[in-house]
C-alpha positions as CSV (number, residue, x, y, z in Angstrom):
1,A,0.1,-0.1,0.0
2,D,2.8,2.4,0.9
3,S,4.4,1.8,-2.5
4,D,1.4,2.7,-4.6
5,L,0.5,5.7,-2.5
6,L,4.0,6.7,-3.5
7,Y,3.9,6.2,-6.9
8,W,0.2,7.9,-6.7
9,T,1.7,11.0,-4.7
10,K,4.9,11.4,-7.6
11,G,1.8,11.2,-10.2
12,I,0.0,13.9,-8.7
13,A,3.0,16.1,-7.6
14,N,4.6,15.7,-11.3
15,G,0.9,16.7,-12.6
16,W,1.4,20.0,-10.4
17,R,5.1,20.5,-10.9
18,L,5.4,20.0,-7.0
19,D,8.7,18.0,-7.3
20,V,9.9,19.7,-4.3
21,L,7.0,18.3,-2.2
22,V,8.0,14.5,-3.5
23,D,10.8,15.0,-1.4
24,E,8.7,14.8,1.6
25,P,5.7,13.1,0.7
26,E,4.5,12.6,4.4
27,V,2.2,15.3,4.6
28,S,2.5,17.9,1.9
29,P,0.9,16.3,-1.4
30,L,-1.5,14.5,1.1
31,A,-2.5,18.3,2.9
32,V,-3.0,19.7,-0.7
33,Q,-5.5,17.0,-1.7
34,G,-7.6,17.5,1.4
């Protein structure tokens, strides 16, 4: 599940060009999604 979440997070980050947030996928990208 964790690996799937990482791929999903990276996909969202790449789509939004938020490559910086991918380095800290703990909260940032998920917080943006709400």
